[in-house]
N, C-alpha and C positions, 0 to 999 in steps of 0.2 A: 720502523724497521723491526721492532719487537713483535708488533702485530703481524707483520708479514711472515716472520720466522715462525710464529705460532700457527698461522694458517698452513704453512708448508708442512710443518710437523704433523698437524692434524690430518691433512690430506694424505701424505705419504704413509704414515703409520696406519691410517684407516684402510688404504688400498692394500697394504702389506697384510693386515689382519684378515681382510676379505680373501686374499689369495691363499694364505695359510689355512684359513678356515675351510675353504672348499677343497683344498688338497686333503685335509684331515677327513672330510666326508667320504672321499673315495678310497682312502687308504685303509688297510686292514687295522682293526681296532685292537688295543691292548699290547701292541708291539713297542719296542724301544723307539722306533721311528715315530710312532703315534704320540708317545710321551714327550719326545723332544719337540715335535711340531706343536704339541699342546702348550708347552712352556713358551715357545716363541709367540704363539697366539695370545697368551696371557700378557706377555711383555708388551706386545703391540697394543692390546686393549688398554693397558695402564697408561700408555702414552696418548692414546686417543682420548681417554677420559680426562687426563691431566690437561691436555691442550684444549679440549672442548670446554672444560670447566673454566679454564683461564680466559677463553674467548668470550664466554657468557658473563662472568663476574667482573673481569678487569676491563675487557675491551667492549663490553656491552653489545655483543653480537646476538644473533637469534636465540631468544630465550627457550624456544621449543627444543633446541639442542640439549638443554639441560635435562629435560625429562627423558630424552632418548639416551643420554649419557648415563643417567641413573639406572635406566632399564637394562642397558648393556652391561654396565658395571656390576649391578646386583646379580644378574643371571650368571655372569662369569665367576664372580666370587662364590656364589652358592653352588654352582656346578662343580667347581674345583673342590669345595668342601665336601661335596657328596662323594667324590671319587677318593678323597683322602681318608675320610672317617668311615664311610660305608655303614654308618649307623644313623639312628634318629635320636641320639642322646642329646639332651639339652645343652646348649652352649651360650654363655653370657655374651661372648663376642658376636655370635650370629644374631642374637637378639638386638644388640647395639646397632649392628649394621642395618637391620630391619627398621629400627626406630629412626635412624638417620635418613634412610631412603624415604620413609613416610613423611618425615618433617620437611624435607626438601621438596617433595612432590606437592604437599599442601601449600607450601610457599609459592610454588609455581602456579597452582590453580588460583590462589588469592591474587597474585600479581596480574594474571591474565584477566581476571574480573575487573581489576582496577584500570588497566590500560586498554582493554577490549581484545577480542579474539582476532588475531591477524592470520591464523591458520584455520583450516576447516575444523570446526568443533568435533566432528565425528572422529577424525584422526586423533585429536588431542584426548578426548574421553576414552577412546579405545585403547590408546597407549597407556594412559594412567590406570584404566580398569585392568588391563592385563598385568601391569606391575603389581597392583594390589592383590590380584588373584594369586600370583606366584607367592607373595609374602604371606597371604592367608593360608595357602597350602603348607608353607614351611612352618607356620605355627601349628596347624592341624596335625602335621606329621609327628609332633611330639606325643600326641595322644594315641598313636598306633602302637599296639603291643609289639615288643621286640620279636616275639614268635611269629607275628604276622607281617612284620616289616620285610624280612627276607632280602630279596634282590631289588627292592624298590629303588635303592640308591642308583642302580644302573639306569633305570628309566629316567630318574630325576636328572642325572648327569647329562644324558643325551638330550633331554628336552631343554634344559637350561642353556647348554652350550649352543645348540641349534638356534634357540631363541636369541641368544646374544649375537650370533652371526646374522640372523634375520634382522635384528635391529640395526646393525651396521649397514646391511644391504639396503634397507628402507631409507635410512638417512642418506646414503650415497646416491641412490637412484632419484630420490626426492629432490636432492640438491642439484644434481646434474641435469635433470629434466623438470625444471620448475613449471613449465608451461602445461605439463600433463597432470598436475595435481588435481584431485587427491589420488588418482589412479597410480601415479608413479610412487606414491607412498604406501598404499595398502596392498597393491598387487604383489610386491616382493614378499610381504608378510604372509600372504595367502600361499605363495609358492613354498616358502620355508615351513609353513604349517603342514603342507602336503608331504614335504620331505621328512618332517618330524614324525608324522603318522607312519610313514614307511619304515623309519628306523625302529619305532616302537613295535611294529608287527614283526620285524626281523629279529629284534631282541627276544621277544616272546617265543618265537620259533626256535631260536638257538638254545634258549633255556630248556625248552621242552625236549629237544634232541639230546641234551646233556643228561636229562633225567631218565632217558630210556636205557 
């Protein structure tokens, strides 16, 4: 009964997060509505992460969901931190979150090498590699002079929140369409990458227009 309730929670909150996330994509940014929807998205992601982690650690479900959960969780946390601080000042809490994410991911890789790869290795390494690249950038950003950092927080926020949404979409499509793996896993990621590039171009154009 508990396992069923956890699955229902994971699915419903995941779908809710996807719906809210795509609504945010098409809505005007920086408004009160955008902020409220953003909070609802974060609440839903917290429930998705909690139920996903419970499913993996307690009910011993698909371990790959653990690394997807860490990827979505880290991007969401870091993306929200970007919009709140709007700086690249060092934070001990941020560093702790990075260490936890790295530790769990290394445990995931170790465990897979013990039990054998039951998902496509390309998908696994690509997901892990992307997570590490985000963390590596977050460490590198401390080295950027404040005078040069400027509006980078805006690009970071958009990239990370879209990445979080992309992770949710890949997990959803990959689970609903298991017979089409690995395409059902990486095609949603490619789609969201294109969306991300479009947003970055749009942000750059808007910032240029403000400077005129």
